[in-house]
FIDOVEX-726944 format. One record per residue: x, y negated, z negated of N, C-alpha, C in turn. Coordinates in pm, whole numbers, plus 50000, padded with zeros to 5 digits. Each point is the difference from the previous one (the first is absolute). Example, Ala and Ser with C-alpha at 12.3 -4.5 7.8 and 13.67 -1.06 7.14 Angstrom:
BEGIN
513195056949220499114988150000500904988050000499654989550072500824988149994499234989149927
//
This chain:
BEGIN
603358359743910500124999349854498705003649929498884995950059498725001849933498935003050104499075008649962498885003450088498964989049988499994990950095499124988349991498525003850010499705010550077498605004350010499525005649866500865007449934499645005249867499864988649900500874990150008499904988449911498684992850020499614997750123498724993550027498855008449944500065013050019498935008749950499894999349848501134999049932499994999049853499334987049957500364988950063499414987149963498504999950030499615005850111498575000650033499245008549898500595011149959499345008449901499894992749866501024992449963499924991949878498844990250008499824993850116498874991050019498675007349992499955012250052498755007749992499665003149854501015003649921499785002849858499474987549930500604988650029499564987549939498564996650041499735001450129498674996550050498935009049941500335012549975499035009449943499544995749861500834992249929499614995349867499664985449993499974993450114499754985550006498564996949961499784991049903498624997149959499174993050107500644994950105499254994450112499175010550070500335012649981499205010950055499085006149895499774992749891499035004249900500535008649888501315002049993500575008449896500144992149869499915007149889500264994149869501505000749976500604988749960501444999049992500474999049856500965008549965500644999549868501204990650010499944988749927501104990450006500214993449865501194994149982500374993549876501104989950032500524993249896501084990450019501295005449938501085000450081501305003849947500514989349905499704987550033500304988349919498964989650039499824989449922498974990250034500134994750142498925001350076499994995350138500695009150099500375012149958500725009350086499245013250008498995000750088499135011750002500645012050068499525011849961500395012550064498805009249993499935009650089498885009449999500535014250020499135009749974500415013950012500445003450142499404993650100500375002850139501424995150028500414988649939501394995550011500955011449966499755006449888500895010549951499945012450087498825003250049499865011750087500754998050131499864988250059500704997250126501514999649977500424994049889501434999349968500595014149988499315008849929500485013749982500115007250134498994998450085500025006450132501184994950081500184986850006501084994450081501375004149947500155000149869501305003849945500355014350038499055009049989500255014050035500335001550148499194993850086500145002150143501214992750058500244987849956501114992350056501355005449953500055004649876501275005649953500275013550065498945007350035500195012450076500444997050143499484989150055500374996250137501474995850008500484992949897501374994950001500575001449858500485011949965500435002549862501154991049953500784994750092501144991849961499604986149955498774996050026499594986349971499554998549855500354988649941499524996649867498564995050004499524995449885498574996849987499814987849912499224990350048499614988349923498554996950034499135001149901498564998150022499414992149885498944992550031499324992349896499465008949889499585012250034499305008449903500865011449945501314999450021500915010149947501054993149914500305005649884501064994549916501304999450079500664988449996501224998150078501095009649955500695005750098501125009149973501284993250045500904996549909501194992350037500925006950098499895013150013500885007050095499734995950144498854993550026499724995450137501074990150048500634993049905501004989950036501205006250069500225012849981501095006950066499615006050134498754998450040499515005850125500024989550111500555003450115499974990750113498614999450062499285011349998498625000650051499045000449882498974991650006499034999349891498614997350058499025007449950498604997150032499504989049907499364989850056499334989449923498515001050028499235002449894498605003950018499084992049908498944994950057498874995149921498795008350044499545009349917498955009150045498714992950038499654989549927498874991450039500414985649973500384992950104500304985849987498704992350020499674991949901498704993350002498995007349915500445004549882499135008249914498724992749960500084986749983498784992749962498925001450106500374998650128499025002050107499515014350003500905009549977499605014149998498955002549893500274995249878499085002349888498644993650026500014988350065498754992750024499255004850124500545010150067499335005250119500204991550124501014991349998500344991950116501075007050082500154995850125500885007650091501424994550009500374990149918501304993750012501115006949926500155012950016501045007949934500665009250103501195004849965500745008550094500985008849925500315011350060501125008449956501254994550067501054997849920501234994050053501185009449974500715003650106501155009149991501144994650086501174998449939501194995950076501155009449966500845002450097501265007049978501134990050018500824998549896501064990049997501365007050007500904994450078501365005350012500984988949964500765002149891500984990249955499404985949990498824999449941499374987249972499174994150112499935006850115499254994750115498945010150045498784995550025498965009450044500285005850138499825013150011500105007050129498635002050062499055004449918498645002450044499044993549901498904994950051498964994649914498625004050052499175005149909498635003950035499024993349905498924994950056498844995549923498795007050058499175005349911498765006150047498854994449916499094993350069498814994149937498775007150055499665011649947498965008350062498604994349986499774990749907498664994449982499704988850099501014995250071499814989550099499805006150138499184993350083499725005050135499625014749996498955002949928499635014049977499715007350131499534992650102499725006350129501295004650070501154994649958501285003950055500825008049899499335005449900500685007649894501054991649929499654987249979500854991349922501064992950081500864992749929501144993250061501275007449959500755004650098501265006849975501124991750059500874994849914501104991550039501325007849986500914997750095501275007049998501104991050054501154999949933501164992750050501245008649989500904998650094501295007049997501104990050029501045000149918501094990350015500595000350140500014988450064500584998750133499135004850113498805005149969499155005950105498684992550019499544992549899498724993050010499005004849899498794994750009498925003949909498675000250074499065007849946498745002750067498865000849899498804997050046498785002749924499075008050090499625011949953499115008750077500495001650144501325001250014500605002750131500274987850084499564988249959500234987750076501214992649944500944997050086501224993349953499664986049949500654996349890499724987349935500954989150046499474987950011500794988050028499564989549899500914995849916499674991049890499614986150049499424992549908499684986050026501204992650059499724991250094501034991450057499714985349974499294997349893499634986149969501254991349986499904987950055501154991050004500004989549889498854997149939499934989649898499325005349875500484995249884499445004649874498584995049980499734987550032498654994549986499025008250083498905004249936498995008050068500265015049997501115004349937500335014249996498935007849927499695011850051499015008949938500645007649885499344999549884500525006149878498935009149940500295012749974499015008649933499904996249852499014991949969499824994949864498554996049981499565000149874498634995649969499934985149976501084994349949500074985449984501454995750011500194987050023501324994550021500334989749893501294998649969500454989349912499784986650070499814989349925499764986950063501084996250100501255003549973501074996350092500005008350128499145010150006499915008650119498694998250075499364988749980498674997950057500034999650153501194998250057500114999850146500055014050061499995010249915499995013750049498575005150014499835011550060498675005650029499885013849937498975002249919499825013149938499345009850095500435012549989499355011250069499785011049897499365010850041499645010949909501215004749920499775002949870501085004349911499695013649941500545010750055499915012949932500824999749872499635008049901500755000549875501415005550021500175009050093501315006150028500974989650055501114997849929501034991050052500605005550128500095013250010500545006250122499134996850121498695000749985499124996850112500074985250036500184991349901500144985750030501284997350078501075006949963501244998750076499825005250143499305011150012499785006050132499144991150089499174991549940499194990850080500884990650081501144995949946500924991650077500585008050116500305012849975500515008750106499005001350115498714999849967498955002050100499484986850058500644988749967499574986750044498594996849954499655004949880498734996549938500214989849888501254996949971500404989549907501364995150045500354987849956501294994250036500964999349883499475001349879500804997749880499425007849884500845007449932499645006549873501084996749900499614994549886500984996449897499475003749863500845005749916499685002049859501084993449917499604995249883500934993349909499925006649864500345012749998500025007749876500975011650019500385006049889500865011850008499185011850050500505006950101499335011650055500985011550014499475011550041500805012250002500275004950143501125006950012500435004850131498965008850068499315008349922499065009350062498814992850063499744987649958498904992350059500324995250140501264997350028500354992150118500925007150101500605011349963501015006050088499415004150135498905007449999499425004950126499474988350084499224991149938499424988950075501074990450048501064998249918501074991250044500675004850126500225013150010500585005550122499054998450118498735002849978499004998850107499964985650052500004990249909499954986050042501284995950072501155004149946501274996350062500125005950140499595012550016500105006450131499034994150101498974993249950499074993050090500484986150037501104995349937500554987050034499844989449894499435003449884499864990449892501294999049920500134989349922501104998349906499515004349863500775008349932499605005549869501134997549901499714992449893501004996849898499324999649864500804996949896499394996749872499514985650004499474994949888499404986749999501024988950023501285003049977501054990150020500615000650140499495009050083500545001550135501185009350010500275007849894501135009149998499585014150044500955007650056499655013650047499525008849885499155009550033499515009849904500845012750009500395005249884500725012749993499215009649911500245012950019499175010049933500865010349928499355007349911500645009849913501034993349909499604988649944500854993049905499765005549859500944997249910499825003949860498704994349944499774987250022498734993649966499204999150130498975008550016499325000850129498984988950021500434987749974499104988650016500654989550090499164991350054500464988150071499054988849961500514987650004499094989049971499334995550130498765003650011499204995950114500375007050129499124998450096500275004650136499444989450094500724997550108499604990050099500085006450137498885000750069499925005950134499374989550091500724996250105499524989350086500385002650145499404992250089500534999350135501414994249994500805002950101501414996049998500144984949987499194992350072500214985650009499684992549872499115005249916499574992349884500675004549870500885009950006500565005449878500784989549920500854992450066500784989949931499134989649932498964995450068499094990349941499255005949881499635012850010499295006549889500915001249879501265003950020500965000949889500144986349933500144989550080500164986549945498774995749920498825003050053498794996249929499865007249866500415012449996499815008149880501144998749899501084993250036501235000349920499784995749856499364988749977499804995249864499135009549920498955005050062499115009349931500715013149970500805004750093500725012549979500974998849883500724988949994500914998149887499254999349867498874993350000499214998549878499485013449951499385007750089499355012349958500965011649978501204999350056500955010949982500834998249873499954988349941500834997149882499575008549880
//
């Protein structure tokens, strides 16, 4: 159906374009706010344009949904749709930090088929971190197959966060990249046991990483523990919860009151 080697090459080239303008390498960055607290930069738009051209040429039948492209309602009639965030973690990108990634997923009838994350500023000696997942086949980082966290108890679970709510003091913080996709992927790589957000988010942020985490053996749902679907009329979900299999139920229970409060 699709040339996977060409798809990988496109995502890698998108990462190269982003890295060439990354201020962490000393470049001056043109950036602004689309809305208060919602930054964007010229490189976001350049990468988005490149991906849209190349991915639609690769698979002309697929629709398009991207953070940096005006939504086209005709995508709702497409069974295949590209979900793209050209730079997930724009705040880290703008600040010259390495916690950002290019995120590309191909969705079929609401379910991800392929998911790619490329974080070229990380592990520079290995030309970055390249994550890939395929439905029913598994997921990998830099060619190494991933096996998600197998933590059995919620207490002591590793969470990518800078601080914890008082009711979560029994959890353990680990490094938090700005990219939600990379934080989800940390559970896939057994570098975290739990990732939870309690806010409305967009499909393009989570589709690729959600597939990568699920294929590694993690449980991936919304904040209420419900399945995630994609290419919806309203391309949002309330929260995302990625955990080891054994602690998912306890995490849903712990978050239930907060999820109801913040989603209202």
